[in-house]
C-alpha positions in Angstrom: 145.8 108.2 61.6 145.9 107.3 65.3 148.2 104.2 66.0 147.6 102.0 69.0 150.3 99.6 70.1 149.7 95.9 70.3 150.0 96.0 74.1 147.4 98.8 74.4 145.1 97.0 71.9 145.1 93.7 73.7 144.7 95.7 77.1 141.5 97.2 75.8 140.2 93.9 74.7 141.0 92.4 78.1 139.3 95.3 79.8 136.2 94.9 77.7 136.2 91.1 78.3 136.5 91.4 82.1 133.8 94.1 82.4 131.2 91.8 80.9 129.4 89.3 83.0 130.7 85.7 82.4 128.1 83.0 82.4 129.0 79.7 83.9 127.2 76.4 83.2 126.0 74.8 86.5 125.2 71.5 84.7 127.6 70.0 82.1 124.9 68.0 80.3 126.5 64.6 81.1 126.7 63.9 84.8 125.8 65.5 88.2 129.3 66.7 89.1 129.0 69.5 91.5 125.5 68.4 92.7 124.5 66.4 95.7 121.0 64.9 96.5 119.5 65.8 99.9 116.6 65.0 102.2 114.5 62.7 100.1 114.7 59.7 97.7 113.1 60.9 94.5 115.1 60.0 91.4 117.2 62.4 89.3 118.4 61.2 86.0 120.0 62.7 82.9 118.7 62.5 79.3 119.5 64.7 76.3 121.5 67.2 78.4 118.5 67.5 80.7 118.1 66.8 84.4 114.9 64.9 85.1 113.4 64.7 88.5 110.9 61.9 89.1 108.3 61.8 91.9 108.2 59.0 94.3 105.7 58.0 97.1 106.7 57.8 100.7 109.5 60.2 100.7 109.8 63.8 101.8 110.8 66.7 99.5 114.0 65.9 97.6 116.5 68.4 96.6 119.4 68.2 94.1 121.8 70.8 95.6 124.8 72.5 94.3 128.0 71.9 96.4 129.0 75.5 95.9 127.3 78.5 97.6 126.2 81.6 95.9 125.6 85.2 97.1 124.7 87.8 94.4 124.0 86.2 91.0 121.7 86.1 88.0 120.5 82.6 87.3 118.9 81.2 84.1 117.2 77.8 83.6 114.7 76.2 81.3 112.0 74.2 83.2 109.2 71.9 82.1 106.9 70.0 84.5 103.9 67.6 84.3 100.6 68.9 85.7 100.0 67.3 89.1 103.6 67.8 90.4 104.7 70.9 92.3 108.3 71.9 92.2 110.8 74.7 92.7 114.3 76.1 92.4 116.0 76.9 95.8 118.3 79.8 95.9 120.4 81.2 98.7 119.2 78.2 100.7 120.7 76.4 103.7 121.4 72.7 104.6 123.1 72.5 108.0 123.1 69.4 110.0 122.7 71.5 113.1 119.5 73.1 111.8 116.5 70.8 111.3 118.8 67.8 110.8 120.1 69.3 107.4 116.6 70.0 106.1 117.0 72.2 103.0 115.4 75.5 103.7 115.2 79.0 102.3 114.0 80.9 99.3 112.3 78.9 96.6 111.3 80.2 93.1 108.0 78.3 92.6 107.3 75.8 89.7 103.5 75.5 89.8 101.5 74.0 87.0 98.2 73.9 89.1 95.2 76.1 88.4 96.3 78.9 90.8 99.4 79.5 88.6 101.9 80.8 91.1 105.0 79.9 89.1 107.7 82.5 89.6 106.5 83.3 93.1 108.8 83.3 96.1 108.2 80.6 98.8 110.4 80.5 101.9 110.8 76.7 102.2 110.6 75.2 105.7 110.9 78.7 107.2 108.3 81.4 106.7 106.1 80.2 103.9 104.9 82.5 101.1 106.8 85.7 100.7 105.4 86.5 97.3 102.4 84.5 96.1 101.2 85.6 92.7 98.2 87.1 94.3 100.6 90.0 94.7 101.0 90.1 90.9 98.1 88.5 88.9 99.7 89.5 85.6 102.6 87.1 86.4 100.1 84.2 86.5 100.0 84.2 82.7 103.8 83.6 82.4 104.1 79.9 82.8 103.1 77.7 80.0 102.0 74.1 81.0 103.5 71.3 79.0 106.2 73.5 77.4 109.7 74.6 78.2 109.8 77.9 80.3 112.7 80.1 80.7 113.3 81.3 84.3 115.4 84.5 84.8 116.2 85.0 88.5 118.1 87.9 90.0 119.4 87.8 93.6 121.4 91.0 94.3 121.8 92.4 97.8 118.4 92.1 99.5 116.5 92.0 96.3 115.1 88.9 94.6 113.3 89.3 91.3 112.0 86.7 88.8 110.8 86.5 85.3 109.4 83.6 83.3 109.4 83.8 79.5 110.2 87.5 79.8 107.2 88.2 82.0 107.9 89.7 85.5 106.6 87.5 88.2 108.1 88.4 91.7 109.9 91.2 93.3 110.9 90.8 97.0 113.1 92.7 99.3 114.2 90.5 102.2 117.5 90.4 104.2 117.2 87.0 105.9 119.8 85.2 103.8 122.6 86.6 101.7 124.3 83.4 100.5 123.5 79.8 100.1 123.0 76.8 97.8 121.0 76.4 94.7 118.8 73.3 94.5 116.3 71.6 92.2 113.3 70.3 94.0 111.0 67.2 93.4 108.2 67.8 95.8 106.7 65.2 98.1 103.6 63.5 96.8 100.7 61.8 98.6 98.6 60.1 95.9 99.6 57.0 94.0 98.5 58.7 90.7 101.2 61.3 91.2 104.0 58.7 91.3 106.3 59.0 88.3 105.5 62.5 87.3 108.5 64.5 86.2 110.0 68.0 86.3 112.9 68.8 84.0 115.7 71.4 83.9 118.1 72.3 81.3 120.4 75.2 80.1 121.3 76.0 83.7 123.7 78.9 83.9 124.8 81.5 86.4 126.6 84.8 86.4 128.2 86.1 89.5 130.3 89.1 88.5 129.6 92.4 86.5 125.9 91.7 87.0 124.9 95.1 85.6 125.5 93.6 82.2 122.9 90.9 82.6 120.2 92.3 84.9 116.9 92.9 83.0 115.8 96.5 82.6 112.3 97.5 82.2 109.1 96.2 83.6 109.2 94.6 87.1 106.7 92.9 89.3 105.1 95.0 92.0 107.5 95.1 95.0 106.8 93.4 98.4 109.2 94.6 101.1 110.2 92.6 104.2 112.8 95.2 105.3 112.5 95.8 109.1 111.4 99.3 110.1 112.6 100.9 106.9 111.2 102.0 103.6 112.6 101.0 100.2 113.3 103.6 97.6 110.2 102.5 95.7 107.9 102.9 98.8 109.3 106.4 99.4 108.7 107.3 95.8 105.0 106.0 96.0 104.3 108.0 99.1 104.8 105.4 102.0 106.0 106.6 105.4 106.8 104.8 108.6 103.9 105.1 111.1 106.2 104.0 113.8 109.9 104.9 113.8 111.1 101.6 115.4 112.8 103.4 118.3 110.4 105.7 120.2 106.7 106.2 121.0 106.6 109.3 118.8 103.2 109.5 117.0 101.4 107.1 119.3 99.3 107.7 122.4 96.9 105.9 124.7 93.6 105.4 122.9 91.2 108.1 123.9 94.1 109.8 125.7 96.9 112.2 125.1 100.1 110.4 126.4 101.8 107.1 125.7 101.1 104.5 128.5 103.8 104.2 131.1 103.2 100.4 131.5 102.0 97.6 129.4 104.0 98.4 126.3 107.7 98.1 125.5 110.1 99.1 122.7 112.8 96.6 122.4 115.2 95.9 119.4 113.0 97.5 116.8 109.8 95.8 118.2 106.8 97.4 119.6 105.5 94.9 122.2 102.3 94.7 124.1 103.2 92.9 127.4 101.2 90.0 128.8 99.2 91.4 131.8 96.3 88.9 132.4 97.8 87.9 135.8 98.9 91.4 136.7 96.4 94.2 136.0 98.9 96.8 137.1 101.1 96.0 134.0 98.2 96.5 131.6 98.7 99.7 129.5 95.6 99.8 127.5 95.1 100.2 123.7 97.3 102.6 121.8 96.5 104.6 118.7 98.0 107.0 116.2 98.0 110.7 117.0 96.8 111.3 113.4 93.6 110.3 111.9 93.3 108.6 108.5 90.5 108.0 105.9 91.7 106.7 102.5 94.9 104.7 103.2 97.0 101.6 102.6 98.5 100.2 105.9 101.0 97.4 106.4 102.8 96.0 109.5 104.3 92.8 110.7 102.8 91.0 113.8 104.0 88.0 115.8 101.8 86.1 118.3 102.8 84.3 121.3 100.9 81.0 122.1 97.3 81.6 122.9 97.5 85.4 122.3 94.7 87.8 121.3 95.0 91.3 119.9 93.7 93.3 117.0 94.1 96.3 114.8 91.2 98.8 114.7 90.7 101.6 112.3 88.3 104.5 112.0 88.5 104.8 115.8 87.0 108.1 117.0 87.9 109.4 120.5 85.1 109.9 122.9 85.8 112.0 126.0 82.8 110.2 127.7 84.6 106.9 127.8 87.8 105.8 129.7 91.3 106.1 128.4 92.9 103.0 126.8 89.9 101.7 124.8 88.4 102.6 121.5 85.9 101.2 119.0 86.2 100.7 115.3 86.3 98.0 112.6 88.8 95.4 113.7 91.4 93.2 111.8 91.5 90.4 114.3 94.9 89.0 115.4 94.5 85.7 117.3 96.1 82.3 117.9 93.3 80.5 116.2 94.3 77.0 117.3 94.5 77.8 121.0 92.4 80.9 122.0 88.7 80.1 122.7 87.6 83.2 120.9 88.2 81.5 117.5 85.2 79.3 118.2 83.1 82.2 119.5 81.0 84.5 117.3 79.4 83.1 114.1 81.2 80.8 111.6 84.6 81.9 112.7 84.2 85.6 112.3 86.5 86.2 115.3 89.5 84.3 113.8 92.7 86.1 112.5 92.2 88.5 109.6 88.5 88.5 110.1 86.5 91.7 110.4 86.0 91.0 114.0 82.4 89.7 114.8 81.2 90.7 111.4 82.9 89.0 108.4 84.8 85.7 108.5 88.3 85.7 106.9 88.7 83.4 103.9 91.4 82.9 101.4 89.8 84.9 98.6 93.0 85.0 96.6 93.0 81.1 96.2 89.3 80.5 96.6 89.4 78.5 99.8 89.6 78.7 103.5 93.3 78.0 104.1 94.9 81.2 105.6 98.5 80.2 105.3 99.1 82.0 108.6 102.5 81.5 110.2 102.2 80.1 113.8 103.0 81.8 117.1 106.7 82.8 117.2 106.9 83.7 113.5 106.1 87.0 111.8 103.0 87.6 109.7 102.3 90.5 107.3 99.1 92.5 107.8 97.7 94.8 105.2 94.6 96.9 105.1 93.4 99.0 102.2 90.6 101.6 102.7 89.4 103.8 99.9 86.0 105.6 99.6 84.4 103.1 101.9 85.8 100.0 100.2 88.0 98.0 102.7 90.2 94.9 102.3 92.0 92.8 104.8 95.1 91.0 103.5 97.2 88.5 105.4 100.6 87.4 104.1 99.7 88.9 100.6 96.5 86.9 100.4 93.1 88.8 100.4 91.0 87.6 103.3 88.1 90.1 103.6 86.4 92.6 101.3 83.5 94.9 102.1 81.9 98.4 101.7 81.5 100.1 105.1 78.9 102.4 103.9 76.7 99.6 102.3 73.3 98.4 103.5 74.8 94.9 103.7 77.5 96.1 106.2 74.8 97.9 108.3 72.8 94.7 108.4 75.9 92.9 109.8 76.4 95.5 112.5 72.7 95.2 113.5 73.3 91.6 114.3 76.6 92.0 116.1 78.1 93.2 119.3 78.3 96.7 117.8 74.5 97.2 117.4 74.6 99.6 120.3 77.4 101.7 118.9 75.9 104.8 117.1 77.2 105.1 113.5 79.7 102.3 113.9 82.5 102.5 111.3 80.9 105.5 109.5 83.4 108.2 110.5 85.0 110.0 107.6 88.4 109.5 109.3 89.8 108.0 112.5 92.7 106.8 114.4 94.5 103.4 113.9 94.6 101.4 117.1 96.7 98.5 118.4 94.9 96.5 121.0 96.2 95.5 124.5 94.1 92.3 125.2 96.4 91.2 128.0 98.5 88.9 125.9 102.1 89.5 124.6 102.1 90.3 120.9 104.8 92.0 118.8 104.6 94.6 116.1 107.2 96.1 113.7 107.5 97.7 110.3 104.3 99.8 110.7 103.9 101.9 107.5 101.2 103.8 105.7 100.4 105.8 102.5 97.4 107.9 102.1 95.4 107.4 98.9 
């Protein structure tokens, strides 16, 4: 028989105890000690160990915020909301009197009882908009149950944020903007009298901040959406993604219809590939640039940032033509434009020259939500572009929302070309493979995180 001393026995118990994650209640069930209301005047009350937020007219978004800040954690909370009221759970968020007069901003885990069913998605409140709408994970739209209690499980570890509702994976984001911040319960602003008095409720709010390996969920996760700058995640590498631009040099890119990278008109600064504004100085204009490689079936992503009034675009299936001048190329184009300022937004037909449109052919609409709201971030902020091309089927996505879908080999597409500026281009968009092109339209536009995988 092996004998263990009392000291050793209690030491083993202590080691086992400290190696386990320790849950801490954020709400004591009786009062709001440790919490502070910010920004709006919606009411929060306590009943039956539950925090109840009550909507109110003529007040902005209201947040019940933790006084403490949190970095890496696993958070669990039960949620119930009345249909007609949008809400959310802020995590790693900021309220600084020197920034937007203390406006709470940052990551928000959505509470959405509306028909679109984006509960569990990640919205970047008052900063960058939707990082992970549930259009990126339609399966997650089935997780939230209206009129019932729903258990949220939220993991924020390093640059990873993952969510589950009722055990169903909803969101999976990689983003490095904010590593630490407050947690807050939101009562959303309302605009209609019939919305006044609607409630959202939270209970069983608990958090773990140490030994998180013991409480992270293993198994099925939502599809990943990465906002890492000029780098690939392990998951992307495993799935065959590669960087199409290295973030530092011009390697892999050349002047469209040429052989070398332009000496003017483009700059590489701080991980950004920048086309310089040159409308008032033609000497600075560099021309369009394209990949040295050609692609056929592919999935492409990049971030772009406009300046006010800017115009650019991304073309694909571009075929070089020695009869034409360097710096230009023709192909289907994902339009990139300041729709609110640039006159081209009102040209063409029914807006088919606006951002995310198949330029001069198909108007971008929010197919993911069934409306025309693009949810594009304004000049000065980054937007995510995505193009999927497989066996002739092509999709345009903007900020994870599908905007355009078509078959480039169909008769419908050929009919559109026949009525467009491309009518004189032989076999427009019919090449088996082609270059990917970034357009120099004379305006300053920024690009980064350009990556591709071949399908």
